[in-house]
N, C-alpha and C positions, 0 to 999 in steps of 0.2 A: 504495498499497497504504500503511495508514494504523497509528500506532503501536496501536491500540485494536481491533487486526483479531483476527479467526483466522490468517490467509495470513502476521501477524509475529510470533504467537503457535509458528507454526513454521518460519519465516525465518531469524528470530535465534539462536536454538539451531544450530543446523548455521551460521550463518556461524560464531560460535563459537567451538564444537566445534574447525571442521575450521582455522580461524586462531590456535590455538594449535598445531593436531599439525603444519601445513605449517614447513616447515623457516624460523627467521629471518627470513633476505634476501631469502624472497619472500613474507612476509605481505602486503606491502601491498599488490602486482598481487591474486590474492585481495581483499584489502579494494577495491581500485579497481574489480574486476569483478559485486563485490558489489552496488557502488554505484549501478555501471551497472543491473543489474537491479530492483534497488527503485528508480531514476526510470524505466526502461520501464517498469514496470507500469501507470503511467499509461496514459499517451497514449507505446507504442516510439514513432513516428514524431519526438517532439521534443528525442531524445538527439542530433541531429542539431542542434540547433541551441544546444544546453549546451554538443556537442560543439564549434562554430562560435564561439562565446564562450573556449572555454578555449582553442580554435588561436589567434586573431586577439592573445588577452591575454600569452599564453605566449611568440609570436613577439614581438608590442613588445614586450616586457619582454625577450630575447635583444636587440634590436636596440640597447633603450637602455642595456644591459650593455656590448655590444661596444663601441658609443661612443667611452663613461665611462674601460673599460683598453685602448682604441687609443693612445692618447698625442696624438690630432689635438687641435686646437686648443680651446680653454676654448669659445669662443662658438661655433664648427660645431660642434661636440660638441652642446653646449645647446639650439642650432637644431633638432640633427635628432635630438635628444630629445624636444623640445617636438614636432615633427610630430608625431613615430612617435604619441605619447599621443595626440593629437589626432585622428589616426584609430586609433585603439587608442577612444575613447569614443566616439567621433562612428559607427560601426559596432555598434560593443554599445546605446546608446543610442535608432539606428534602428531593431535585431529592437525593442528594449522597446517604443520607439515605435506598429510595426505592426502588433502582438500584441496590445498592451492596452491605444493608445487612439486607434492611425487612427479606428478607425469613431465613437467617443466626437468626433472630433474632424470626422467626417464630419457627423454628425448634428445638432453647433452650427455646422460653416457650412453647409448647407441652411434651417435657419431661419431665422439674420441675412440668406442673402442669394438664398435660394431652391432654389440651386441642390445639384441631386442628384446626388450625385454614387458611385460604386461604392459596394460593403462590399465585409470582406475576411471572408471564409466561415472562419474562423481561433478554431478557443479556444485560450484560454487555456491557456497551458503551469502546470503547476506548479509557482512556490516562481521566478518566471524574476525579480521583486523582489530577490527574496532572494541568488540566486545572482553577477547582473547585477550587481551593489553588490558583491555579493563577491571578483571576479573585478577591478573596476573598481578596490579598493582595494589590491587590489594592485599594479595595474599605476601607480598610484599613487604607492605606498610604493617600487617599480622606480625610480624615476624623480627623486620626493624625494633615492636614495639611505639611506634607511634600513633597507631590505633589499635582498641580495643578488638574484641572477635564481635561479630553480630551476635549471639542465641540461637536467633530466630531467625532456620534457612528460606523462610518464606519471601521476610522479609531481603535474606541478604541476594533472595533470590529476584525483587522488586528496582534490588539498585543497579545489577546484571541489566533486566531485560527492558529500564525505565527508558519505554515505547521513542515519548522524545529524541533523544538520543540516541536510541541503542544503535540505528542502521550508520551514520556518519560522524558519531562525535554530538560536540566533544568528549571527551577521555576522560569521565568524571570520575573526583579519586571519593573514597568513601569519608575521610575525612570533612567534603563538602556537602555533598550528596543523603549518604549515610542520615547523620541526624537533623533532617528533616522529612525522612522518610518517617524515624523512626518521632516525629511530634507530627500531630496532625496540624493538617492548616485548614484556615477556615472562607469562605467568601467576601474579597475586597472587591467592589468598585476598581479601586484603581487599579490593583495587577490585573484587573480583568481589559481594564484601556487601554493599559499599556502595553500588555500582550497583544493583545490585538494589530497594535501598529506597529511593534517590532517587529511581527506579523507577516504583514502588509507590507513589509520595508524586505523583509525573506526573500518576498515572494517576487514583488518589483525585479530584486537584482535576476528572479530566479528566469522568471517568465517576458519579462522585457529586455533585457539585458543578454545574460546569458546563452538564453536558445535561440535569440534573434544572432547573437555573432556564433552559434555553435555554425551554423548554417555554414556560412562565406568560411569557417578557416575546415570544415571536414569538406566540403567541396575541394578546394585549394589543398588541399593533403592529404587528398585520395585520389587525387593525378597533379600530382607534385613534379613529375616526369615533364606534364606539357605546362607546368606554369611559371612565367617569369621572374623573376630573382626577387623582383622591387613586390611583386602580387605576395609572396613566399615570404618577403621579411613581415609585411604589413598581417597574413595571417599568423605569424606566429607573437607577433604585439600583440593582435588582437584575441591571438588562443590564452596569450597572462592576466588580458583581462578577466575574457569567458572564465575560466577557472578557477578565477580568484570570486567570480559574482558566483557563479556554481556551486561550489562551498562553502564558499560566504555564507551566501543561501540559506544553504538549509543548518547551518550553526544557530542564524538568526531567526532561522521559523524554531531551532528547540526551545533556543532562550527563549519562545515569542513564546507558544506551547506553553513550558513549563511554566512561564508569568502566569498565563493567565491563570492557574491553580498553585499560586504561592511559594511555586520550588526557582530561588534561584540556579542558572547555570554558572561556566565559566564563560566568560569570553574569551571565542577561539582564534579572532584574528582583528588587528588594532591597525588599521590601515598601513600595510604592508611596503604597498607600495612608494611609501613617503623615506622607507629606513636608508642612512644614510652607509648603510657599510652591510658586511653580509651577515655577520655577528645580529645587528639588532634586526636586518629582515628575519632571521628563525626565531626572535623575540615578540616576533609580530605577527608572522604567519605561523597556521594550524600550532596553536601555543600549546593545545593541550597536548598533544606526539613532541614538540620541541621538549615542551617539557617532562613527560613520559621518559628520555631516550636521556636528557642530562640530568635525574636523577634516579634512572636505574641502569644505565651504560653507564652514560660517559662519566659521572661521578665515581661511583665503587672500579673505573676503571684507573683512574686517576691517583685515586685513593693509596697513601702509602708509597709509592712510587719514589724511589731515591733521584732519576732523570725526571722531574714534574716536565721542561720541556719538552721532551721527548715520548712519554706518558697522551700529557698534550696533543700533543698532533696524532700518537698514533689514536689516542679519544679519537678525535674527528674521522682520522679515517673511516674507525671500526661506526662509527653510526651512523656515520651516511651510507654506509654501503646497507649494512640492515639496515635505517632508511626506504631504501633504494629497493629491497624486496621486500618489504613490508608493504611497498606501492601496489609490487603484482610480481608473477613465475616470471619477468621476461626482462632480458639482458638491455634491454635501451634505459629502462628503469634502475636500475645500476650502474651502466655508465652516467647517466642524470646525480645519481647519490656522489660517487669519485668524480665528477668534475667539481660540485660542492666543496667535496672535502680540502680538492686541491686550492678552490677561495683562500679557505676557514686554511689551511693551513700558510701560503702565501702570503695571506694577508697577515696573521700571525706574526713573523718570521721575518714581511718588511716593514712592520706599523713602522716605529720606530723614525728608520727611514726615509719613511714616507712623508713623514710630519717636519722634519727638520726638512727634509728637498721644499714642501709647499710654504715655512716659514721661511727660507731660503728667498725661494723668487716670490712673496707675498703676499700670497693668493690669500693665503687661509687669515691674513687681514679682512679682505674684501665678504663676509660672516655670510651673506646670503649666495652670494657670486662660488663661493666651497661649498657651501651646501648643497647650494642648482647643482654645481660637478660631482656631486659625491650621487646624488639621488639620481642621478642618470646611467651614472657608472655604475651604482649597483644595480639600477634595472635593469639595463641593457646585459651586464654577466649572469641577473637569473633569469633571463627571456632566454642568451642563446642557450642557455639547458633545457627549456622549456622546448628546443628543437630537438633534443634525445625523448623526454618526457613524450611528446604527443606525436611523434613517429614509431612504425605498424616495427621499424627493422632499422637496426644500428647504419646499414647499408645503407636506404634508405635516409635518413637523421645529415650522413656525410653526403651524402646528392643531394639535399637542400643545402649546407651552406656553404657547399661550393657550388651552387647556381646564383646564390645571393652573390657571391662575393664576387665571382667571374660571369655573369648573365642577367647584372644589372639595371635595366629601366623605367626610372623612375618614372618618365610617361609614359609608359604604359599605364598609371597610377590616373592620369589627364586623362583618360577614352574611352567608352562606352565598354569598352571591353571589362574594365575594372565590375560590369556589371552584369557578368556572364557566368559570374561563383554562387550567383545562389539569393544574390541581396541588391534590389533595386537603388534607385538615387533616394526614393521618402524611407525605404528600411537602412540605409547608414544615413539618412538626417535625422530618424528617430535615434536608434542606435550613439550621435554624436551629443544629443541633447540628452539623452539620457544617460548617460557616461559624464556628461557634466552635472548634472545634481549628484549622480553614484558621489564626482568630486566633492562637490561643494557640505552636500552628508558628509565625509567621512572627514570632512575637515574639524564640523563644527564638533563632529559625531569625539573629535580626538579633544576636543577640549569642555566638555561640557555632554551632560548627560540631555541629549535634544528627546529622545519620546517626554520623559517628564518636560521638559521646556515645554513641546509642545504643548504636551498636556495641560497646564498651566496656563494656556494663553485663553483668553474673553472665546464663550459659545462659536460665534461668527467665525475667527481664526479658524478656530481646532478645527472647526467641521468643514470647513475648507481645504484646508488641507489634508483631510482624511480620505473627503468628498476625490479630492485630484490625485491623489491616491489609488485609489480601490478601479476611476474613474482611467487612472493608465492601465493600469493589468487589464482589465477588459478590453480595454481600448487595442491598445499596442499588445499586449499580451502575444509570443508566439506558439501558437496551438497545431493538433496535430491533425489531420482529417473531421476526423469525431470529438476532439479535444481532448483529445491523446494525451497524456499528459508526459513531458518528456525528462526518464531517471534523471537523476544527481549521477557527474562523474565519478565522484569516489563511493556510489554505489559498491563498481566494480574490484575496492580496492578491504 
C-alpha cells in the first residue's frame, strides 16, 4: 500500500478515527494490527519474515537484559550477552542475505568460477533493509545498556512494524519511538492540522516534482546511448532532485502521518543540497541511516585503534561500501559508495592544505562567494556519483561520463529536441516553478518550523496556503492512466 494511493486514502482515515475512539489502553493494539495489515498488503506471507526478525531480536534483548539483572559475574554476563548479540545479528543478516544478496552472489561466483549454483526464486521483501537495521539497532542498544529491553513482545513488534516509517524510514531508534508507544497518545487538533499540512507537503514533493522529473530522467537513461552529453548531464542533475524529492517525500509523509496521531519521528533530511562539504552532506542526507552507520559501524571500528588516522580513513571506506550494498545487490551501488569513500578520505587528508590555500588567495575572506563555491562543488561531486547510482551497469555509467565529456553540445537544450524526452515545455515550466517553491520552503524550514508558522497565521492566509497546496497536488500531480500510484524509489532497498 502506497502513501500516494487511493487505498491509503481510505485506509488511514479509518485507522485514525478508530484509534481515538478506542480506549487509550488498547490503542497500541489497534495500531499493531493495522501496521501488520499495511505491510501484508504487499505480500502477506512475508509477514513471517518480519515476525521472525521481531521474535529473534526481542528474545535476544530479553536474554541480555536478564543477564544484566541476574547478578552473575560481570565476565560471564558479558560473554553470554555477546554470544546472544552475535546470534541475533547472524540470524537477521542471514535472512537479509538470502533474500537480497544470494542471487547476486551466485551470479558473481558463476562469472568467476564457471560453477552454476541454484538461484532462490524469491521476491525482495519490501522495506527489508529498513526494518532489519531498526531491529538490529535496538538489539545493539540493549547490549550496550543504553536502553532497557521492552518486556512486552507485542509493543516491541509495534516499534518495528509502525506503519508510517516501516517501509522506507526514517530508521527510528528505540529510545525515541518506544516510549511514545508505551504512553497512550490523545487527540490533539493541533497535531492533526500540523500532521496533515506536513503530509500534504510530502505529497507535493512526490507527485508534482519527483514523479514529473522521473519521466525525463527515465527516458534519457533508458536511451542513454542515443542521448547527447548535455541532455545526459541535465538528466543527472534532475535525477539528484528527483531522488531527493522522492525519498524525502516518503520521510516527510511518514512524519506527517505519525504526527496526526501524536507520534514524533526523527527528521530524515535537512536541506542536503545546501551542504558546503561532503561530511556536511551526509549529516543532512538520510540522517537516520547515516547516524546508524556512524553509531554501529564507524565508531566501534575506530574505538581503541592505535592509529586513529588510518582507522578513520579505513572506517570511511568500510561504511560506504556497506552503504553501497545496503542500497542493493548491484556493483553500481558499491562503486557509488566507493567514490563517496574516496571523497571523504581525500577531503580529510587535504582539509588543512585547502584551508591554507583558500586563505592565501583571499577566497575565504569573501564569505558569500566562498560558501557558494563550496555548495556548488559539493553538489557537483554528489551529482557525479548519481551517474553510477542511476545507471543499470557500470559500463553504462562510464559511457554516460564519456558522453558528457566528449559529446557535449549545450545548444541541444535550447531546441525542440529537448521536449522529445517525455516532458513538454509546460511540464518543464511546472517543474521549474515547483522546484523554486521547494527551494524557498527548504530555506525557510532550515530556519524555523514552517508548518507551525503557517498554522499560526490568520485563518484566511492559512487556508489560502492549504488550498493552494491541495489544488497544486490535484492539478499538477503526475498520475498513471487509472490514477496509478508511482512507487517510491527507496522501496526497492
